[in-house]
C-alpha positions as a Markdown table, in Angstrom:
| # | Residue | x | y | z |
|---|---|---|---|---|
| 1 | Unk | -45.7 | 77.6 | -94.1 |
| 2 | Unk | -46.9 | 74.9 | -91.8 |
| 3 | Unk | -44.6 | 74.7 | -88.8 |
| 4 | Unk | -42.0 | 76.9 | -90.5 |
| 5 | Unk | -41.1 | 80.4 | -89.1 |
| 6 | Unk | -41.5 | 83.0 | -91.8 |
| 7 | Unk | -38.7 | 85.6 | -92.2 |
| 8 | Unk | -38.7 | 88.7 | -94.5 |
| 9 | Unk | -35.5 | 90.4 | -95.4 |
| 10 | Unk | -35.5 | 94.2 | -95.8 |
| 11 | Unk | -32.3 | 95.1 | -97.7 |
| 12 | Unk | -31.0 | 92.6 | -100.2 |
| 13 | Unk | -27.3 | 93.3 | -100.0 |
| 14 | Unk | -24.4 | 91.2 | -99.1 |
| 15 | Unk | -25.1 | 91.1 | -95.3 |
| 16 | Unk | -28.8 | 90.5 | -95.6 |
| 17 | Unk | -28.9 | 87.9 | -98.3 |
| 18 | Unk | -25.4 | 86.5 | -99.0 |
| 19 | Unk | -24.4 | 86.0 | -95.4 |
| 20 | Unk | -27.4 | 85.8 | -93.0 |
| 21 | Unk | -30.0 | 84.9 | -95.6 |
| 22 | Unk | -27.8 | 82.2 | -97.1 |
| 23 | Unk | -27.2 | 80.7 | -93.6 |
| 24 | Unk | -30.9 | 80.7 | -92.9 |
| 25 | Unk | -31.6 | 78.9 | -96.1 |
| 26 | Unk | -28.8 | 76.4 | -95.5 |
| 27 | Unk | -30.2 | 75.6 | -92.0 |
| 28 | Unk | -33.8 | 75.0 | -93.1 |
| 29 | Unk | -33.9 | 71.5 | -91.8 |
| 30 | Unk | -32.2 | 72.5 | -88.5 |
| 31 | Unk | -34.0 | 75.6 | -87.4 |
| 32 | Unk | -37.3 | 75.8 | -89.3 |
| 33 | Unk | -36.7 | 79.4 | -90.3 |
| 34 | Unk | -38.0 | 80.0 | -93.8 |
| 35 | Unk | -37.4 | 83.1 | -95.9 |
| 36 | Unk | -40.8 | 84.4 | -97.1 |
| 37 | Unk | -39.4 | 87.2 | -99.3 |
| 38 | Unk | -37.0 | 90.1 | -99.8 |
| 39 | Unk | -37.4 | 93.7 | -100.6 |
| 40 | Unk | -34.8 | 96.3 | -101.8 |
| 41 | Unk | -34.8 | 99.8 | -103.3 |
| 42 | Unk | -33.4 | 98.1 | -106.4 |
| 43 | Unk | -35.9 | 95.5 | -107.6 |
| 44 | Unk | -33.3 | 93.9 | -109.8 |
| 45 | Unk | -31.1 | 93.3 | -106.8 |
| 46 | Unk | -34.0 | 91.7 | -104.9 |
| 47 | Unk | -35.0 | 89.5 | -107.8 |
| 48 | Unk | -31.4 | 88.2 | -108.1 |
| 49 | Unk | -31.3 | 87.6 | -104.4 |
| 50 | Unk | -34.5 | 85.6 | -104.5 |
| 51 | Unk | -33.0 | 83.4 | -107.3 |
| 52 | Unk | -29.9 | 82.9 | -105.2 |
| 53 | Unk | -31.9 | 81.8 | -102.1 |
| 54 | Unk | -34.2 | 79.6 | -104.2 |
| 55 | Unk | -31.1 | 77.7 | -105.4 |
| 56 | Unk | -30.0 | 77.0 | -101.8 |
| 57 | Unk | -33.5 | 75.7 | -100.9 |
| 58 | Unk | -33.5 | 73.5 | -104.0 |
| 59 | Unk | -30.0 | 72.1 | -103.1 |
| 60 | Unk | -31.5 | 71.2 | -99.7 |
| 61 | Unk | -34.4 | 69.3 | -101.4 |
| 62 | Unk | -37.0 | 72.0 | -100.6 |
| 63 | Unk | -39.4 | 73.3 | -103.2 |
| 64 | Unk | -39.7 | 76.9 | -102.1 |
| 65 | Unk | -39.8 | 80.2 | -103.9 |
| 66 | Unk | -38.7 | 83.4 | -102.2 |
| 67 | Unk | -41.0 | 86.3 | -103.0 |
| 68 | Unk | -39.9 | 89.7 | -104.1 |
| 69 | Unk | -41.9 | 92.3 | -102.3 |
| 70 | Unk | -42.9 | 95.6 | -103.8 |
| 71 | Unk | -42.5 | 97.6 | -100.5 |
| 72 | Unk | -41.3 | 97.4 | -97.0 |
| 73 | Unk | -45.0 | 97.5 | -95.8 |
| 74 | Unk | -45.8 | 94.4 | -97.9 |
| 75 | Unk | -42.8 | 92.5 | -96.5 |
| 76 | Unk | -43.8 | 93.3 | -92.9 |
| 77 | Unk | -47.5 | 92.7 | -93.3 |
| 78 | Unk | -47.3 | 89.4 | -95.2 |
| 79 | Unk | -49.3 | 86.9 | -93.1 |
| 80 | Unk | -46.4 | 84.4 | -93.1 |
| 81 | Unk | -43.9 | 86.9 | -91.8 |
| 82 | Unk | -43.1 | 86.3 | -88.1 |
| 83 | Unk | -39.6 | 87.9 | -88.1 |
| 84 | Unk | -38.2 | 90.8 | -90.0 |
| 85 | Unk | -34.5 | 91.2 | -90.8 |
| 86 | Unk | -33.4 | 94.8 | -91.2 |
| 87 | Unk | -30.2 | 94.9 | -93.2 |
| 88 | Unk | -30.5 | 98.2 | -95.1 |
| 89 | Unk | -27.9 | 100.9 | -95.3 |
| 90 | Unk | -27.3 | 102.1 | -91.7 |
| 91 | Unk | -29.0 | 105.5 | -92.2 |
| 92 | Unk | -32.2 | 103.7 | -93.2 |
| 93 | Unk | -32.6 | 101.4 | -90.1 |
| 94 | Unk | -35.1 | 103.5 | -88.2 |
| 95 | Unk | -38.3 | 103.3 | -90.4 |
| 96 | Unk | -38.5 | 99.6 | -91.0 |
| 97 | Unk | -37.7 | 98.8 | -87.4 |
| 98 | Unk | -40.4 | 101.1 | -86.2 |
| 99 | Unk | -42.9 | 99.6 | -88.6 |
| 100 | Unk | -42.0 | 95.9 | -87.9 |
| 101 | Unk | -42.0 | 96.5 | -84.1 |
| 102 | Unk | -45.4 | 98.3 | -84.3 |
| 103 | Unk | -46.8 | 95.3 | -86.3 |
| 104 | Unk | -45.8 | 92.9 | -83.5 |
| 105 | Unk | -43.1 | 91.1 | -85.5 |
| 106 | Unk | -39.9 | 89.8 | -84.0 |
| 107 | Unk | -37.1 | 92.1 | -85.3 |
| 108 | Unk | -33.5 | 91.4 | -86.1 |
| 109 | Unk | -31.4 | 94.6 | -86.7 |
| 110 | Unk | -27.9 | 94.3 | -88.1 |
| 111 | Unk | -25.2 | 96.4 | -86.6 |
| 112 | Unk | -24.6 | 99.3 | -86.2 |
| 113 | Unk | -27.8 | 100.4 | -84.7 |
| 114 | Unk | -27.9 | 103.7 | -86.7 |
| 115 | Unk | -25.9 | 106.7 | -87.8 |
| 116 | Unk | -27.5 | 109.2 | -85.4 |
| 117 | Unk | -28.2 | 109.0 | -81.8 |
| 118 | Unk | -31.7 | 110.4 | -82.5 |
| 119 | Unk | -32.5 | 107.4 | -84.7 |
| 120 | Unk | -31.0 | 105.0 | -82.1 |
| 121 | Unk | -33.1 | 106.4 | -79.3 |
| 122 | Unk | -36.2 | 106.2 | -81.6 |
| 123 | Unk | -35.5 | 102.6 | -82.2 |
| 124 | Unk | -35.2 | 102.0 | -78.4 |
| 125 | Unk | -38.6 | 103.7 | -77.9 |
| 126 | Unk | -40.1 | 101.5 | -80.6 |
| 127 | Unk | -38.8 | 98.4 | -78.8 |
| 128 | Unk | -40.1 | 99.6 | -75.5 |
| 129 | Unk | -43.6 | 100.4 | -77.0 |
| 130 | Unk | -43.8 | 97.0 | -78.7 |
| 131 | Unk | -43.0 | 95.1 | -75.4 |
| 132 | Unk | -40.7 | 92.7 | -77.4 |
| 133 | Unk | -36.9 | 92.8 | -77.4 |
| 134 | Unk | -35.0 | 93.4 | -80.7 |
| 135 | Unk | -32.1 | 91.2 | -81.5 |
| 136 | Unk | -28.9 | 92.8 | -82.8 |
| 137 | Unk | -26.2 | 91.4 | -85.0 |
| 138 | Unk | -22.9 | 92.2 | -83.2 |
| 139 | Unk | -21.3 | 89.0 | -84.6 |
| 140 | Unk | -18.6 | 88.7 | -81.9 |
| 141 | Unk | -21.4 | 87.9 | -79.4 |
| 142 | Unk | -22.1 | 84.8 | -81.5 |
| 143 | Unk | -18.5 | 83.8 | -82.3 |
| 144 | Unk | -17.0 | 81.0 | -80.2 |
| 145 | Unk | -13.5 | 82.4 | -79.6 |
| 146 | Unk | -14.8 | 85.9 | -78.5 |
| 147 | Unk | -17.4 | 84.3 | -76.2 |
| 148 | Unk | -14.8 | 82.1 | -74.5 |
| 149 | Unk | -12.2 | 84.9 | -74.2 |
| 150 | Unk | -14.8 | 87.1 | -72.5 |
| 151 | Unk | -15.8 | 84.2 | -70.2 |
| 152 | Unk | -12.2 | 83.6 | -69.3 |
| 153 | Unk | -11.6 | 87.3 | -68.6 |
| 154 | Unk | -14.6 | 87.4 | -66.3 |
| 155 | Unk | -13.9 | 84.0 | -64.7 |
| 156 | Unk | -11.1 | 85.0 | -62.4 |
| 157 | Unk | -8.3 | 83.1 | -64.1 |
| 158 | Unk | -6.3 | 86.3 | -64.8 |
| 159 | Unk | -7.7 | 88.3 | -61.9 |
| 160 | Unk | -9.9 | 91.3 | -62.4 |
| 161 | Unk | -9.5 | 92.8 | -65.9 |
| 162 | Unk | -7.5 | 96.1 | -65.7 |
| 163 | Unk | -6.5 | 96.8 | -69.3 |
| 164 | Unk | -7.8 | 95.8 | -72.7 |
| 165 | Unk | -6.2 | 96.2 | -76.2 |
| 166 | Unk | -8.4 | 95.3 | -79.2 |
| 167 | Unk | -6.3 | 95.5 | -82.2 |
| 168 | Unk | -8.0 | 95.6 | -85.6 |
| 169 | Unk | -5.6 | 96.3 | -88.4 |
| 170 | Unk | -7.7 | 95.1 | -91.3 |
| 171 | Unk | -7.5 | 95.4 | -95.2 |
| 172 | Unk | -11.0 | 96.8 | -95.4 |
| 173 | Unk | -10.4 | 99.4 | -98.2 |
| 174 | Unk | -13.8 | 98.2 | -99.4 |
| 175 | Unk | -15.3 | 100.9 | -97.1 |
| 176 | Unk | -14.1 | 103.3 | -99.7 |
| 177 | Unk | -15.5 | 101.2 | -102.6 |
| 178 | Unk | -19.0 | 100.7 | -101.2 |
| 179 | Unk | -21.7 | 103.0 | -99.8 |
| 180 | Unk | -19.8 | 103.2 | -96.5 |
| 181 | Unk | -17.6 | 105.9 | -98.0 |
| 182 | Unk | -20.4 | 108.3 | -97.3 |
| 183 | Unk | -20.4 | 109.3 | -93.6 |
| 184 | Unk | -24.0 | 110.3 | -93.6 |
| 185 | Unk | -25.1 | 106.8 | -94.8 |
| 186 | Unk | -22.8 | 104.6 | -92.8 |
| 187 | Unk | -21.4 | 106.7 | -89.9 |
| 188 | Unk | -18.0 | 105.8 | -91.2 |
| 189 | Unk | -15.7 | 102.8 | -90.7 |
| 190 | Unk | -15.5 | 103.6 | -87.0 |
| 191 | Unk | -19.2 | 103.0 | -86.8 |
| 192 | Unk | -19.6 | 100.1 | -89.3 |
| 193 | Unk | -16.7 | 98.1 | -88.0 |
| 194 | Unk | -15.8 | 99.9 | -84.8 |
| 195 | Unk | -19.4 | 99.3 | -83.5 |
| 196 | Unk | -18.4 | 95.6 | -83.1 |
| 197 | Unk | -15.3 | 96.6 | -81.2 |
| 198 | Unk | -16.9 | 99.1 | -78.9 |
| 199 | Unk | -19.5 | 96.5 | -78.1 |
| 200 | Unk | -16.7 | 94.1 | -77.1 |
| 201 | Unk | -15.1 | 96.7 | -74.8 |
| 202 | Unk | -18.5 | 97.4 | -73.1 |
| 203 | Unk | -19.0 | 93.6 | -72.8 |
| 204 | Unk | -15.7 | 93.2 | -71.1 |
| 205 | Unk | -16.5 | 96.1 | -68.8 |
| 206 | Unk | -19.6 | 94.4 | -67.6 |
| 207 | Unk | -21.9 | 96.7 | -65.6 |
| 208 | Unk | -19.4 | 99.5 | -65.5 |
| 209 | Unk | -20.2 | 102.6 | -67.5 |
| 210 | Unk | -17.7 | 104.4 | -69.8 |
| 211 | Unk | -16.7 | 107.7 | -68.3 |
| 212 | Unk | -14.1 | 109.2 | -70.7 |
| 213 | Unk | -13.2 | 108.7 | -74.4 |
| 214 | Unk | -10.0 | 110.0 | -76.0 |
| 215 | Unk | -9.2 | 109.4 | -79.7 |
| 216 | Unk | -6.5 | 110.3 | -82.2 |
| 217 | Unk | -6.4 | 109.5 | -85.9 |
| 218 | Unk | -8.6 | 110.4 | -88.8 |
| 219 | Unk | -7.5 | 110.3 | -92.4 |
| 220 | Unk | -4.1 | 109.0 | -93.2 |
| 221 | Unk | -3.6 | 110.5 | -96.7 |
| 222 | Unk | -3.0 | 107.1 | -98.2 |
| 223 | Unk | -6.2 | 107.4 | -100.2 |
| 224 | Unk | -5.7 | 111.0 | -101.4 |
| 225 | Unk | -8.4 | 111.8 | -104.0 |
| 226 | Unk | -7.3 | 111.5 | -107.6 |
| 227 | Unk | -9.7 | 113.2 | -110.0 |
| 228 | Unk | -8.0 | 111.5 | -112.9 |
| 229 | Unk | -8.5 | 108.0 | -111.7 |
| 230 | Unk | -11.3 | 106.0 | -113.3 |
| 231 | Unk | -14.4 | 106.1 | -111.1 |
| 232 | Unk | -14.6 | 102.3 | -110.6 |
| 233 | Unk | -12.4 | 99.2 | -110.7 |
| 234 | Unk | -14.1 | 97.6 | -113.7 |
| 235 | Unk | -13.1 | 100.6 | -115.9 |
| 236 | Unk | -9.5 | 100.8 | -114.6 |
| 237 | Unk | -6.3 | 99.3 | -116.1 |
| 238 | Unk | -3.9 | 100.6 | -113.4 |
| 239 | Unk | -1.8 | 98.4 | -111.2 |
| 240 | Unk | -3.5 | 98.7 | -107.8 |
| 241 | Unk | -3.3 | 96.6 | -104.6 |
| 242 | Unk | -6.9 | 97.7 | -103.8 |
| 243 | Unk | -8.7 | 96.4 | -106.8 |
| 244 | Unk | -12.1 | 95.0 | -105.7 |
| 245 | Unk | -12.7 | 91.3 | -105.8 |
| 246 | Unk | -8.9 | 90.7 | -106.4 |
| 247 | Unk | -7.6 | 91.4 | -102.9 |
| 248 | Unk | -6.5 | 88.7 | -100.5 |
| 249 | Unk | -9.2 | 89.6 | -98.0 |
| 250 | Unk | -12.0 | 89.5 | -100.7 |
| 251 | Unk | -10.9 | 86.0 | -101.7 |
| 252 | Unk | -10.5 | 84.8 | -98.1 |
| 253 | Unk | -14.0 | 86.0 | -97.1 |
| 254 | Unk | -15.6 | 84.6 | -100.2 |
| 255 | Unk | -16.4 | 87.9 | -101.9 |
| 256 | Unk | -13.8 | 87.4 | -104.6 |
| 257 | Unk | -16.8 | 87.3 | -106.9 |
| 258 | Unk | -19.7 | 89.7 | -107.3 |
| 259 | Unk | -22.8 | 88.3 | -105.5 |
| 260 | Unk | -25.1 | 89.4 | -108.3 |
| 261 | Unk | -24.8 | 91.5 | -111.4 |
| 262 | Unk | -26.7 | 94.5 | -110.0 |
| 263 | Unk | -23.5 | 95.7 | -108.4 |
| 264 | Unk | -21.9 | 95.8 | -111.8 |
| 265 | Unk | -24.8 | 97.5 | -113.6 |
| 266 | Unk | -25.5 | 100.1 | -111.0 |
| 267 | Unk | -24.2 | 103.6 | -111.7 |
| 268 | Unk | -25.0 | 105.3 | -108.4 |
| 269 | Unk | -22.0 | 105.3 | -106.1 |
| 270 | Unk | -24.1 | 104.0 | -103.1 |
| 271 | Unk | -25.4 | 101.1 | -105.2 |
| 272 | Unk | -22.2 | 99.7 | -106.7 |
| 273 | Unk | -19.3 | 97.9 | -104.9 |
| 274 | Unk | -16.2 | 98.8 | -106.9 |
| 275 | Unk | -15.8 | 102.5 | -106.7 |
| 276 | Unk | -12.1 | 103.5 | -106.9 |
| 277 | Unk | -10.6 | 104.1 | -103.4 |
| 278 | Unk | -9.1 | 107.3 | -104.8 |
| 279 | Unk | -12.4 | 108.6 | -106.2 |
| 280 | Unk | -13.2 | 112.0 | -104.8 |
| 281 | Unk | -16.0 | 112.3 | -102.3 |
| 282 | Unk | -15.2 | 109.8 | -99.5 |
| 283 | Unk | -15.4 | 111.6 | -96.1 |
| 284 | Unk | -14.7 | 108.8 | -93.6 |
| 285 | Unk | -11.8 | 108.2 | -91.3 |
| 286 | Unk | -9.4 | 105.3 | -92.0 |
| 287 | Unk | -7.6 | 104.9 | -88.7 |
| 288 | Unk | -7.9 | 105.7 | -85.0 |
| 289 | Unk | -6.5 | 104.9 | -81.6 |
| 290 | Unk | -9.4 | 105.2 | -79.1 |
| 291 | Unk | -9.1 | 104.8 | -75.3 |
| 292 | Unk | -12.1 | 104.4 | -73.1 |
| 293 | Unk | -11.9 | 104.8 | -69.3 |
| 294 | Unk | -14.6 | 103.0 | -67.4 |
| 295 | Unk | -16.0 | 103.8 | -64.0 |
| 296 | Unk | -14.5 | 100.7 | -62.4 |
| 297 | Unk | -11.0 | 101.7 | -63.5 |
| 298 | Unk | -10.8 | 99.5 | -66.6 |
| 299 | Unk | -8.8 | 101.1 | -69.4 |
| 300 | Unk | -9.7 | 99.8 | -72.9 |
| 301 | Unk | -8.0 | 100.7 | -76.2 |
| 302 | Unk | -9.1 | 100.1 | -79.8 |
| 303 | Unk | -6.2 | 100.2 | -82.2 |
| 304 | Unk | -7.9 | 100.5 | -85.6 |
| 305 | Unk | -7.0 | 100.9 | -89.3 |
| 306 | Unk | -8.7 | 99.9 | -92.5 |
| 307 | Unk | -5.5 | 100.0 | -94.6 |
| 308 | Unk | -3.8 | 97.1 | -92.9 |
| 309 | Unk | -2.2 | 94.3 | -94.9 |
| 310 | Unk | -3.7 | 90.9 | -95.2 |
| 311 | Unk | -2.4 | 88.8 | -92.4 |
| 312 | Unk | -3.5 | 86.0 | -90.0 |
| 313 | Unk | -3.4 | 88.2 | -86.9 |
| 314 | Unk | -5.2 | 91.2 | -88.2 |
| 315 | Unk | -7.7 | 91.2 | -85.3 |
| 316 | Unk | -6.6 | 90.3 | -81.7 |
| 317 | Unk | -7.9 | 90.8 | -78.2 |
| 318 | Unk | -5.7 | 91.2 | -75.2 |
| 319 | Unk | -6.9 | 91.4 | -71.7 |
| 320 | Unk | -4.5 | 92.1 | -68.7 |
| 321 | Unk | -5.8 | 91.2 | -65.3 |
| 322 | Unk | -4.3 | 91.5 | -61.8 |
| 323 | Unk | -2.6 | 88.1 | -62.0 |
| 324 | Unk | -2.4 | 87.2 | -65.7 |
| 325 | Unk | -3.4 | 88.0 | -69.2 |
| 326 | Unk | -5.1 | 86.4 | -72.2 |
| 327 | Unk | -4.5 | 87.1 | -75.9 |
| 328 | Unk | -7.0 | 85.8 | -78.5 |
| 329 | Unk | -6.3 | 85.7 | -82.2 |
| 330 | Unk | -9.5 | 85.8 | -84.2 |
| 331 | Unk | -8.2 | 84.1 | -87.4 |
| 332 | Unk | -7.0 | 80.9 | -85.6 |
| 333 | Unk | -9.4 | 81.2 | -82.7 |
| 334 | Unk | -6.5 | 80.4 | -80.3 |
| 335 | Unk | -6.4 | 81.9 | -76.9 |
| 336 | Unk | -3.0 | 82.3 | -75.3 |
| 337 | Unk | -3.5 | 82.3 | -71.5 |
| 338 | Unk | -1.1 | 83.3 | -68.8 |
| 339 | Unk | -2.1 | 82.7 | -65.2 |
| 340 | Unk | -0.8 | 82.8 | -61.7 |
| 341 | Unk | 1.6 | 85.7 | -62.3 |
| 342 | Unk | 3.3 | 83.9 | -65.1 |
| 343 | Unk | 3.7 | 80.5 | -63.5 |
| 344 | Unk | 1.2 | 78.8 | -65.8 |
| 345 | Unk | 0.8 | 79.3 | -69.5 |
| 346 | Unk | -1.5 | 77.4 | -71.9 |
| 347 | Unk | -3.0 | 77.7 | -75.3 |
| 348 | Unk | -6.7 | 77.0 | -75.7 |
| 349 | Unk | -8.7 | 76.2 | -78.8 |
| 350 | Unk | -12.3 | 75.4 | -78.8 |
| 351 | Unk | -13.5 | 72.9 | -81.5 |
| 352 | Unk | -16.1 | 74.5 | -83.7 |
| 353 | Unk | -17.5 | 72.7 | -86.8 |
| 354 | Unk | -19.0 | 75.9 | -88.1 |
| 355 | Unk | -15.7 | 77.9 | -88.1 |
| 356 | Unk | -15.2 | 77.6 | -91.9 |
| 357 | Unk | -18.5 | 79.4 | -92.5 |
| 358 | Unk | -19.0 | 83.2 | -92.6 |
| 359 | Unk | -17.7 | 85.3 | -89.7 |
| 360 | Unk | -15.8 | 82.3 | -88.4 |
| 361 | Unk | -19.1 | 80.4 | -87.7 |
| 362 | Unk | -20.8 | 83.3 | -86.0 |
| 363 | Unk | -23.5 | 83.6 | -88.6 |
| 364 | Unk | -24.6 | 80.0 | -88.2 |
| 365 | Unk | -24.8 | 80.5 | -84.5 |
| 366 | Unk | -26.7 | 83.7 | -85.0 |
| 367 | Unk | -29.3 | 81.8 | -87.1 |
| 368 | Unk | -29.8 | 79.2 | -84.3 |
| 369 | Unk | -30.3 | 82.0 | -81.8 |
| 370 | Unk | -32.8 | 83.6 | -84.2 |
| 371 | Unk | -35.1 | 80.6 | -83.9 |
| 372 | Unk | -34.8 | 80.6 | -80.1 |
| 373 | Unk | -35.4 | 84.3 | -80.2 |
| 374 | Unk | -38.6 | 83.9 | -82.2 |
| 375 | Unk | -39.7 | 81.3 | -79.6 |
| 376 | Unk | -39.3 | 83.8 | -76.7 |
| 377 | Unk | -35.7 | 83.5 | -75.6 |
| 378 | Unk | -33.9 | 86.8 | -74.9 |
| 379 | Unk | -31.3 | 87.7 | -77.5 |
| 380 | Unk | -27.6 | 87.7 | -76.4 |
| 381 | Unk | -27.3 | 91.4 | -77.5 |
| 382 | Unk | -29.9 | 94.0 | -78.3 |
| 383 | Unk | -30.8 | 97.6 | -78.7 |
| 384 | Unk | -29.4 | 98.8 | -75.3 |
| 385 | Unk | -26.0 | 97.5 | -76.4 |
| 386 | Unk | -26.4 | 99.1 | -79.8 |
| 387 | Unk | -27.1 | 102.5 | -78.3 |
| 388 | Unk | -24.1 | 102.1 | -75.9 |
| 389 | Unk | -21.8 | 101.2 | -78.8 |
| 390 | Unk | -23.0 | 104.2 | -80.9 |
| 391 | Unk | -22.3 | 106.5 | -78.0 |
| 392 | Unk | -18.7 | 105.4 | -77.9 |
| 393 | Unk | -18.5 | 105.9 | -81.7 |
| 394 | Unk | -19.8 | 109.4 | -81.5 |
| 395 | Unk | -17.6 | 110.2 | -78.5 |
| 396 | Unk | -14.5 | 108.9 | -80.4 |
| 397 | Unk | -15.4 | 110.9 | -83.5 |
| 398 | Unk | -15.9 | 114.1 | -81.5 |
| 399 | Unk | -12.5 | 113.6 | -79.8 |
| 400 | Unk | -10.9 | 113.0 | -83.2 |
| 401 | Unk | -12.3 | 116.3 | -84.5 |
| 402 | Unk | -11.0 | 118.1 | -81.4 |
| 403 | Unk | -7.4 | 116.9 | -81.3 |
| 404 | Unk | -7.9 | 114.2 | -78.7 |
| 405 | Unk | -10.0 | 116.2 | -76.3 |
| 406 | Unk | -11.5 | 113.9 | -73.6 |
| 407 | Unk | -15.2 | 113.4 | -74.2 |
| 408 | Unk | -17.9 | 112.1 | -71.8 |
| 409 | Unk | -19.9 | 109.4 | -73.8 |
| 410 | Unk | -22.9 | 110.0 | -71.6 |
| 411 | Unk | -23.1 | 113.7 | -72.4 |
| 412 | Unk | -26.4 | 115.1 | -73.7 |
| 413 | Unk | -24.6 | 117.2 | -76.3 |
| 414 | Unk | -22.4 | 114.4 | -77.5 |
| 415 | Unk | -22.9 | 115.1 | -81.2 |
| 416 | Unk | -21.9 | 118.8 | -80.9 |
| 417 | Unk | -18.6 | 119.5 | -82.4 |
| 418 | Unk | -19.3 | 117.6 | -85.6 |
| 419 | Unk | -18.8 | 114.1 | -86.9 |
| 420 | Unk | -17.9 | 113.2 | -90.4 |
C-alpha cells in the first residue's frame, strides 16, 4: 500500500460502494485513500462491487484490485486496513463497529447510528473504550449550502434563532421498495431520512438540549397494500408512477439504472430494490409533522413526507431570528437572506465545483474529511450526535403512536409505548 491509507467497506450496497466507495476511488490521487476490499452478506454483490471499483481505479490510471473478503473479521483484520466503513443495514451497525473499534481501526459509520437506543449506546461505549472518535455520515454536515446556512443562523445576521422549519417533501417511495420498508431493519423513513433532519435541528440549537417532542402523522393510506399486485416492479405491467428506476428522482440522483445485477436476481425482499410499493408487509410511516422545543426556547419543526412529487424545492430550511430570516433551498443551494427587520435582502450562492456529484457534493467533501480524520483530525459529526438524533426519532415515533402526546426525548423509558 505504500503511503496509501487502506479502507475496508462492510456492506456493499448503494451507499457503501456506489456513493462513498466510488467517491473514494475517484479521489485516489487527491486523498490517498485506497479501498482494500469489500464484504457483504451476498458474495455476488460484493464481487460485482469490486469489479465496479476496479474500473474506477483503472480509469484513474491505477492498477489496483479490490479484494472480496469472506467475513467481517477478515475485512477488519487485514494488515492494510486502517479505516473501516460500516454501511450495512441499520440494524446491523453494532457488531462491525464494536469489532473495528476494538481492533484500533478508524471507523466511519453511516447514518442513522442504529435502530435501537440500546445499540446506539453500545456503539458509544465502544467508541469510549477505544479512545478514538468515530466519524458519522450525516451528509448535511458536509454539504456547503447547509454549512453556510447554519453559520449564517449562528452569526448574528438574523438575530438569535427563534423558529426553524425544515421542509422535506420528497419522492422517496423507494423506502417501500428496499429493505427500509421493514421497521425492524431500518427504523423507518423517519429514522433513515429523518435522522439527517433531526441532526440539523440539533445543530441549529447548538448547546441547547431538546425538552419536548410532539408529532402527528403516520401512514397516509396512499400505499394501501394490494395482495393482487405483482411483488416487484420487474414483473409488473401496470401503469404506475412509482416504478423503480423510472421515476424522476431516480434519474436525477443517478439511480435510474441498477448498480449491479444482484438486486435483480435477489429474491428476498430485503436484498432486492424493486419491491412493489403496494406489496403487503411494509410497516413504516410515510409522513409526519414533528415539533421540537429546546431548552433555550427555540421551536423547530420537521415537515416530512416520502410521497412528495419531484420538484426543485423538495427540501428547504427556514430559520427565523429576532431581526431577520433565512431560507435555503437545497436543490439550487441558494440562501435567501432577510436582515435588519426587512430593510436588507439578498440572495447568496456559494460556488462549489463538486455540487454536481452525489449529495450535492457532500460525499466528495466527506471523503476529504475522512483522510484528515485518519490523520487525527476530529470529525465534524460523530456518535454523540448520532445518539441525539436517534433520541428525537424515538420520541417522535412514540408521540405519533400516542396521538401527538408530548414526549421528553431525554426520558429513560423513551421506547416504551412502541415504535413501528
